[in-house]
C-alpha positions in Angstrom: 32.4 -12.6 -23.3 32.4 -12.2 -19.5 31.0 -8.9 -18.4 31.4 -7.2 -15.1 28.2 -7.0 -13.2 26.7 -3.5 -13.0 25.8 -4.1 -9.3 28.9 -6.1 -8.1 29.9 -5.3 -4.6 26.8 -3.5 -3.7 25.4 -6.1 -1.3 28.5 -5.7 0.8 28.0 -2.0 1.0 24.4 -1.9 2.1 23.9 -5.2 4.0 24.2 -4.2 7.7 22.5 -4.9 10.9 22.7 -2.3 13.7 21.7 -3.2 17.1 21.7 -0.5 19.8 21.5 -1.5 23.5 21.1 0.9 26.3 20.3 0.8 30.0 20.6 3.2 32.9 20.4 2.4 36.6 20.6 5.2 39.2 22.4 4.0 42.4 24.6 5.4 45.1 24.9 8.8 47.0 26.3 12.1 45.7 27.9 14.3 48.3 30.2 16.3 46.1 29.7 20.1 46.3 27.4 19.8 49.3 24.9 17.4 47.8 23.5 14.7 49.9 21.4 12.2 48.0 20.3 9.1 49.8 19.4 5.8 48.1 15.7 5.8 47.3 13.6 3.7 49.5 12.0 0.6 47.9 12.5 -1.5 44.7 13.2 0.1 41.3 11.1 -1.4 38.5 12.5 -1.1 35.0 10.2 -1.3 32.0 10.2 -4.4 29.8 12.8 -4.7 27.1 11.8 -3.4 23.7 12.7 -4.6 20.2 12.3 -2.6 17.1 13.0 -3.8 13.5 13.5 -1.2 10.7 13.3 -2.6 7.1 14.2 -0.7 4.0 13.7 -1.9 0.4 16.1 -0.7 -2.4 17.1 -1.7 -5.9 20.6 -2.7 -7.0 21.6 0.9 -7.3 20.6 1.6 -3.7 17.5 3.7 -4.6 14.3 3.1 -2.6 11.8 0.9 -4.3 8.4 2.6 -4.5 5.2 0.7 -3.7 7.0 -2.2 -2.1 5.2 -4.8 0.1 7.2 -5.7 3.2 6.3 -8.8 5.1 7.5 -9.3 8.7 6.3 -12.6 10.2 3.3 -12.7 7.9 2.3 -9.1 8.7 2.5 -6.9 5.6 3.3 -3.2 5.2 3.3 -1.0 2.2 6.0 1.5 1.3 9.8 1.7 0.8 10.4 1.1 4.5 8.7 0.2 7.8 9.4 0.1 11.5 7.9 -2.9 13.4 8.0 -3.9 17.0 9.1 -7.5 17.3 9.7 -10.1 20.0 12.8 -12.3 20.7 13.3 -15.3 18.5 13.3 -15.9 14.7 11.9 -13.1 12.6 11.2 -13.7 8.8 11.5 -10.7 6.5 10.6 -10.6 2.8 9.7 -7.9 0.3 8.3 -7.7 -3.2 7.3 -5.1 -5.8 5.8 -5.1 -9.3 8.6 -5.2 -11.9 11.2 -6.6 -9.5 12.5 -10.1 -8.7 12.4 -10.8 -4.9 15.2 -12.6 -3.1 14.6 -15.5 -0.7 13.2 -14.4 2.6 15.7 -13.3 5.3 15.5 -14.9 8.8 17.1 -13.0 11.7 17.3 -13.9 15.3 16.3 -11.3 17.9 18.2 -11.9 21.1 16.4 -11.5 24.5 17.4 -8.5 26.6 17.0 -7.6 30.3 14.3 -5.2 31.4 15.2 -1.6 30.9 17.1 -2.4 27.7 16.2 -1.9 24.0 17.4 -3.1 20.6 17.0 -1.7 17.2 17.6 -4.1 14.2 18.0 -2.6 10.7 17.6 -4.8 7.6 17.9 -3.9 3.9 16.2 -6.0 1.2 17.5 -5.6 -2.3 15.1 -6.2 -5.2 16.4 -6.9 -8.7 14.8 -4.9 -11.5 13.2 -7.2 -14.1 14.5 -7.0 -17.7 11.9 -5.5 -20.1 12.0 -5.8 -23.9 12.3 -2.3 -25.4 9.7 -1.0 -27.9 10.4 1.4 -30.7 8.9 4.8 -31.7 9.3 4.8 -35.4 9.3 8.2 -37.2 10.0 9.0 -40.8 12.5 11.4 -42.3 11.2 11.8 -45.9 13.1 13.5 -48.6 12.5 14.1 -52.3 15.0 13.2 -55.0 16.7 16.6 -54.6 17.4 15.7 -51.0 14.8 18.3 -49.8 12.7 17.4 -46.8 9.1 16.5 -47.6 6.6 17.8 -45.0 4.3 15.3 -43.3 1.3 16.8 -44.9 2.6 15.7 -48.4 2.4 12.0 -47.7 0.7 9.2 -45.7 2.2 5.9 -44.6 1.4 2.6 -43.0 3.6 0.1 -41.3 3.2 -3.5 -42.6 4.3 -6.6 -40.6 5.3 -9.6 -42.7 3.1 -9.6 -45.8 1.2 -6.8 -47.6 -2.0 -5.9 -45.9 -1.0 -7.0 -42.4 -1.0 -3.5 -40.9 0.5 -2.5 -37.6 -1.5 0.5 -36.5 0.7 2.1 -33.8 4.1 3.2 -35.0 4.9 4.6 -31.5 5.1 1.2 -29.8 6.5 -1.4 -32.3 8.1 -4.5 -30.9 11.3 -5.9 -32.3 10.9 -7.5 -35.7 10.9 -7.0 -39.5 8.6 -4.5 -41.0 7.9 -2.7 -44.3 6.9 1.0 -44.4 4.8 2.0 -47.3 4.9 5.7 -48.0 2.2 7.1 -50.4 2.4 10.8 -51.6 -0.8 12.7 -51.5 0.1 14.1 -54.9 0.8 11.1 -57.2 1.7 13.5 -60.0 4.6 14.9 -57.9 6.1 11.8 -56.2 6.2 8.0 -56.5 5.1 5.7 -53.7 7.9 3.7 -52.0 8.3 0.8 -49.6 11.2 0.6 -47.1 12.4 -2.5 -45.2 13.1 -1.9 -41.5 14.7 -4.4 -39.0 14.1 -3.5 -35.3 16.6 -5.6 -33.2 15.6 -7.3 -29.9 16.9 -5.1 -27.0 16.0 -5.4 -23.3 16.5 -2.9 -20.4 16.0 -2.9 -16.7 12.8 -0.9 -17.1 10.3 -0.1 -19.9 12.1 1.8 -22.6 11.0 3.3 -25.8 13.7 3.7 -28.4 13.4 6.5 -31.0 14.0 5.0 -34.5 14.2 7.2 -37.5 13.7 5.8 -41.0 15.0 7.6 -44.0 12.7 7.5 -47.0 13.1 8.9 -50.5 10.0 10.0 -52.4 11.3 10.2 -56.0 9.8 12.9 -58.1 7.9 11.6 -61.0 9.9 13.8 -63.4 13.2 13.6 -61.5 16.0 11.9 -63.4 18.0 11.3 -60.2 17.1 8.3 -58.0 18.1 7.6 -54.5 18.6 4.3 -52.6 18.5 3.5 -48.9 21.8 1.8 -47.9 21.3 -0.3 -44.8 23.3 -2.6 -42.6 22.3 -5.0 -39.8 23.4 -8.0 -37.7 21.9 -11.5 -37.6 22.5 -14.3 -35.1 25.0 -12.4 -32.9 26.1 -15.0 -30.3 24.8 -14.3 -26.8 28.3 -13.7 -25.4 29.3 -11.3 -28.2 28.8 -7.5 -28.0 28.1 -5.0 -30.7 30.5 -2.0 -30.6 29.7 0.0 -33.7 28.6 0.0 -37.3 29.8 2.8 -39.6 29.2 3.5 -43.3 31.9 5.3 -45.2 31.7 6.9 -48.6 34.4 6.7 -51.3 36.2 9.6 -49.8 36.5 7.8 -46.5 34.1 10.1 -44.6 31.6 8.6 -42.2 28.0 9.2 -43.5 26.0 7.0 -41.1 26.7 5.1 -37.8 25.0 3.1 -35.1 25.6 0.3 -32.7 24.2 -2.7 -34.6 22.4 -1.1 -37.6 22.7 1.8 -40.0 20.6 3.4 -42.7 21.7 6.0 -45.3 20.0 7.7 -48.2 22.4 7.7 -51.1 22.3 8.9 -54.7 21.9 6.0 -57.1 25.2 6.5 -58.9 27.0 3.1 -58.4 29.5 4.6 -56.0 30.9 2.2 -53.4 30.3 2.6 -49.7 32.3 0.7 -47.1 30.3 -0.8 -44.2 32.4 -1.6 -41.1 31.0 -3.6 -38.2 33.0 -3.8 -35.0 32.2 -6.3 -32.2 33.7 -8.1 -29.2 33.8 -11.9 -29.1 33.2 -14.1 -26.0 36.7 -13.4 -24.7 36.3 -9.6 -25.0 38.6 -9.5 -28.1 37.6 -6.8 -30.5 37.2 -7.7 -34.2 35.8 -6.1 -37.4 34.0 -7.3 -40.4 33.4 -5.3 -43.6 31.0 -5.2 -46.6 30.6 -3.1 -49.7 27.3 -1.3 -50.5 26.3 0.4 -53.7 23.3 1.0 -55.8 23.1 -2.7 -56.7 23.9 -4.1 -53.3 21.9 -1.8 -51.0 21.7 -3.8 -47.8 23.9 -6.2 -45.9 23.5 -8.3 -42.8 26.5 -9.6 -40.9 25.2 -13.2 -40.4 27.1 -15.2 -37.7 27.4 -18.9 -38.0 27.5 -21.5 -35.1 31.3 -21.0 -34.7 30.9 -17.3 -34.1 32.3 -16.3 -37.5 30.6 -13.9 -39.9 30.9 -13.1 -43.6 33.5 -10.4 -44.4 34.0 -8.4 -47.5 37.1 -6.5 -48.4 37.4 -4.1 -51.3 40.6 -3.1 -53.0 41.0 -0.3 -55.6 43.0 -0.8 -58.8 44.1 2.0 -61.0 45.0 1.1 -64.6 46.0 -2.4 -63.7 48.4 -1.6 -60.9 48.1 -1.6 -57.1 50.7 1.1 -56.4 51.0 1.0 -52.6 51.4 -2.1 -50.4 48.2 -3.2 -48.7 48.5 -4.9 -45.3 45.4 -4.9 -43.2 43.2 -7.1 -41.0 40.0 -8.3 -42.8 38.1 -9.3 -39.6 38.2 -12.1 -37.0 42.0 -12.7 -37.2 42.4 -12.9 -41.0 44.8 -10.6 -42.8 45.2 -9.4 -46.4 48.6 -8.6 -47.9 49.1 -7.2 -51.4 52.7 -6.2 -52.4 53.3 -2.8 -53.9 53.3 -2.8 -57.8 51.1 -5.8 -58.0 49.5 -6.0 -61.5 45.9 -6.9 -62.0 44.6 -8.2 -65.4 41.4 -9.6 -66.7 41.1 -13.2 -68.0 41.7 -11.7 -71.5 45.0 -10.2 -70.4 43.8 -6.6 -70.3 44.7 -4.2 -67.5 41.9 -4.0 -64.9 40.7 -0.7 -63.7 38.2 -0.4 -60.8 37.8 -2.4 -57.5 37.8 -6.1 -56.7 36.3 -7.8 -53.6 37.5 -10.7 -51.4 34.5 -12.2 -49.5 34.9 -14.7 -46.7 32.0 -17.1 -46.9 31.9 -18.1 -43.3 28.5 -19.9 -43.6 30.1 -22.4 -46.0 33.1 -23.3 -43.8 33.2 -26.8 -42.3 35.6 -28.9 -40.3 37.6 -29.7 -43.4 37.0 -26.4 -45.2 38.6 -24.1 -42.6 38.4 -21.0 -44.9 36.2 -20.3 -47.9 36.5 -17.2 -50.0 35.0 -15.7 -53.2 37.0 -13.3 -55.3 35.1 -11.0 -57.7 35.2 -10.1 -60.6 35.8 -13.7 -61.6 38.9 -14.4 -63.7 41.2 -11.6 -62.4 44.9 -12.4 -62.6 47.4 -11.2 -60.0 51.2 -10.9 -60.4 52.7 -11.5 -57.9 50.1 -13.5 -56.0 48.6 -11.7 -53.0 48.3 -13.4 -49.6 45.5 -14.3 -47.2 46.6 -15.4 -43.8 44.9 -16.9 -40.8 46.1 -18.1 -37.4 47.3 -21.7 -36.9 45.2 -22.5 -33.8 46.2 -26.2 -33.8 49.8 -26.1 -32.7 51.1 -27.1 -36.1 49.7 -30.6 -35.6 47.4 -30.5 -38.7 50.3 -30.0 -41.1 49.7 -28.2 -44.4 46.3 -27.5 -45.9 45.5 -27.5 -49.6 44.5 -24.5 -51.6 41.6 -25.4 -54.0 39.9 -23.4 -56.7 36.3 -23.9 -57.9 36.4 -24.7 -61.6 32.8 -24.9 -62.7 31.3 -27.4 -60.2 34.6 -29.1 -59.3 37.2 -28.1 -56.7 40.7 -28.5 -58.0 43.9 -28.7 -55.9 46.4 -25.9 -56.8 48.8 -25.1 -54.0 49.9 -25.9 -50.5 48.8 -23.7 -47.6 51.8 -23.8 -45.4 52.4 -22.4 -41.9 54.6 -19.3 -41.7 55.3 -17.7 -38.3 52.3 -19.3 -36.7 49.9 -18.4 -39.6 48.6 -20.4 -42.5 49.2 -18.4 -45.8 47.1 -18.7 -48.9 48.8 -17.4 -52.1 46.1 -16.2 -54.4 47.1 -15.8 -58.1 43.7 -15.6 -59.7 40.0 -15.3 -58.9 37.1 -17.6 -58.5 35.9 -19.3 -55.3 38.8 -20.7 -53.4 39.3 -22.5 -50.0 41.8 -23.8 -47.6 41.0 -27.5 -47.1 42.4 -30.3 -45.0 42.7 -33.1 -47.5 42.9 -36.6 -46.3 41.8 -40.1 -47.4 39.9 -42.1 -44.9 40.6 -45.8 -45.2 37.8 -48.2 -44.3 38.3 -51.9 -43.9 35.6 -54.5 -43.0 35.8 -58.0 -41.8 33.2 -60.5 -40.6 33.3 -62.8 -37.6 31.1 -65.3 -35.9 30.9 -67.0 -32.5 29.0 -70.2 -31.8 27.8 -71.7 -28.6 26.2 -75.2 -28.2 23.5 -76.0 -25.7 22.9 -79.7 -24.9 19.2 -80.5 -24.7 18.7 -84.3 -25.1 14.9 -83.9 -25.4 13.4 -87.3 -26.3 10.1 -87.6 -28.3 9.0 -91.2 -27.7 5.5 -90.5 -28.9 4.1 -91.0 -32.4 3.4 -87.3 -32.9 5.7 -84.3 -33.3 6.3 -82.1 -30.2 7.5 -78.4 -30.0 10.4 -77.3 -27.9 10.7 -73.6 -27.0 14.3 -72.5 -26.9 15.1 -69.1 -25.3 18.5 -67.4 -25.8 20.3 -64.1 -25.4 22.4 -62.3 -28.1 24.2 -58.9 -28.6 23.0 -56.1 -30.8 24.3 -52.6 -31.7 27.8 -51.3 -31.9 30.9 -51.6 -29.7 33.1 -48.6 -30.6 36.6 -47.9 -29.4 37.2 -44.5 -27.8 37.8 -41.8 -30.5 39.5 -39.4 -28.1 41.9 -42.1 -26.9 42.6 -43.1 -30.5 43.4 -39.4 -31.4 45.7 -39.0 -28.5 47.4 -42.4 -29.2 48.1 -41.1 -32.8 50.3 -38.4 -31.3 48.0 -35.3 -31.1 48.7 -33.3 -28.0 47.3 -29.8 -28.8 43.9 -29.4 -27.2 42.4 -27.7 -30.3 44.0 -30.3 -32.6 42.6 -33.1 -30.5 39.1 -31.6 -30.6 39.4 -30.9 -34.3 40.5 -34.4 -35.3 38.0 -36.0 -32.9 35.1 -34.2 -34.6 36.5 -35.2 -38.0 36.6 -38.9 -37.0 33.1 -38.7 -35.5 31.9 -37.2 -38.8 33.4 -40.0 -40.8 31.9 -42.6 -38.4 28.5 -41.0 -38.8 28.8 -41.1 -42.6 29.4 -44.9 -42.2 26.3 -45.1 -40.0 28.4 -45.9 -36.9 27.8 -44.0 -33.6 30.8 -42.2 -32.0 30.2 -44.1 -28.7 29.2 -47.7 -28.0 25.5 -48.5 -27.9 25.8 -52.3 -27.6 23.0 -54.0 -25.6 22.0 -57.6 -24.8 18.6 -58.8 -26.2 16.6 -61.9 -25.8 15.1 -64.2 -28.4 13.0 -67.4 -28.7 12.6 -70.1 -31.3 10.2 -73.0 -31.5 11.9 -76.3 -32.6 9.7 -79.2 -33.8 10.9 -82.6 -32.8 9.7 -85.5 -35.0 8.2 -88.7 -33.5 10.8 -91.1 -32.1 13.5 -88.5 -32.5 15.9 -86.9 -29.9 16.7 -83.2 -29.9 20.2 -83.5 -28.9 21.8 -80.0 -29.2 20.9 -76.4 -30.2 23.6 -74.2 -31.6 23.5 -70.3 -31.4 25.8 -68.5 -33.8 26.3 -64.7 -33.5 27.6 -62.8 -36.6 29.4 -59.5 -36.4 31.0 -57.0 -38.8 34.2 -55.3 -37.7 34.8 -51.9 -39.3 38.2 -50.3 -39.0 38.4 -46.6 -39.9 41.9 -45.0 -40.3 42.6 -41.3 -40.9 46.1 -40.0 -41.5 46.8 -36.3 -40.8 50.4 -34.9 -41.1 51.8 -38.4 -40.7 49.7 -39.2 -37.6 47.3 -42.1 -38.1 44.1 -42.4 -36.1 42.6 -45.9 -36.1 39.2 -46.7 -34.6 37.6 -50.1 -34.6 33.8 -50.6 -34.4 32.1 -54.0 -34.1 28.5 -54.3 -35.2 26.5 -57.3 -34.0 24.0 -57.7 -36.7 22.6 -61.3 -36.9 22.0 -64.5 -34.9 21.2 -67.9 -36.2 19.7 -70.9 -34.3 20.2 -74.4 -35.6 19.6 -77.8 -34.0 20.7 -81.5 -34.2 18.2 -84.3 -34.0 18.8 -88.1 -34.2 16.4 -91.0 -34.6 15.4 -92.6 -31.2 16.5 -96.2 -30.9 18.9 -96.1 -33.8 22.3 -96.1 -32.2 21.8 -92.9 -30.1 22.7 -93.3 -26.6 21.4 -90.9 -24.0 20.3 -90.7 -20.5 16.8 -89.8 -19.6 18.3 -87.7 -16.8 19.2 -85.2 -19.6 15.7 -84.8 -20.8 14.7 -81.1 -20.6 18.3 -80.2 -19.6 19.2 -77.1 -21.7 22.8 -77.1 -20.8 23.0 -73.3 -20.6 19.8 -72.5 -22.6 16.2 -72.7 -21.5 13.8 -75.3 -23.2 10.2 -76.0 -22.7 8.3 -78.9 -24.5 4.7 -79.2 -25.6 
């Protein structure tokens, strides 16, 4: 998300240089109204020209910066401003202050003036306030099981960091992190001890800030039959360019019972009632989206965990009365997905009985991959819907990926059940029953391999006319690694034109290449090798043959009738062989060829 700078335009408002020049020379005679003033006798001497520099130091808001240090040509002055006499030429100005980031020094040029003139230069140096992580002042709101406030004198507490026994002493200056608060009643016969989990998010401000943070704690009465739970919501791994807008907890009547920016806590009666947790945020493009979760006495906390793609798990709850959803449901379920349930939809258990209560649809964003573009879990497992309800998500690939396949999890196996087709720019999943289900791009990669070899012969004609064997060193070069065709070019050649589709299929092909142990780009290099060849007495080493072997792997992926083919050649082996003949037995050679490698390099011992 692109945010507008808080200080944009300020520099243009305050950056100014004012130079005032003045001179006065008295000449001539005045005879008006009877005055007769003669020109003074002798030369008039004007004072030397003066140059004054005024420097002010402010922050981005235009406020003076206290305790600044101003340096003018290596002379330092303390305060928010100073006035310094300067001389013509270059003048270097800088400023600094604790807690601020100083800009680069300014260099101004003071122009020379005539005697009798003066100049005043004004410069403003803007310092940027450093960002400081906020700390927290944690306080407790303690209640008993009748929702009556418990006075501080009735309990003691300690704040634990990480594991039990690691005590943080000062609750008024806690850094961001995860803590446990252990509350112990002074009268153990009246209340039970309790431990509460607290997550303090990382927040930074322009100046040191202490954030008040109230934690609700329930001290259950020993004899009280009613129990309470703390319902809490938080955010994890929010992308840097995202922005939290609000987090609100609603009870079953639809009333807001707790709210915050990126976390909530609420003390609720342990009665199995459902609460709806709604988190609103803006993505990197400033588009607002929501995610939901259901909290109750069993599921008391929820963290909206974002994955690398900027998606987070979403929970949607639908109420069913006596097996019928009476009114049509058509609502967004976060991050572009939508849920549509027709009016009069019947809901039954796997035994065929009418279902009464609520069911949940959970988007499992953390399990989504390049091929599994949407993964959901429906609970309770086994519910049957007639007619099927719909889950829709946007086709961001220009229709170039064709249909997806709806698969259901049966035990440990995913089974194909229906097509996920495009309707008015959206993919639509028709859900007739519950388990885990997903929208998957199904394709069959085809892999073919072939081997090849290339030989080159080097003429040596090395004669061993002695009665002992000699050794010939043969040096050679060979290729190693992979030569891979361009994946992007192959995807475009297959007919993909939509930028998102090209990126999607390119990633898919690269994943398949990686599974084959093949890099997505060429890494072929040329290496050198050496082999010692023994030449028997009275024999001639006539030739040396180098043979390079390679494996050619062809990967083909067909998506919606468009086939992407990428060829990768792996240079994996080189063999060196030689041809020797008996000297003096019909082998003709010229001694001028002795030690002539004919393209290789040989050396004899």
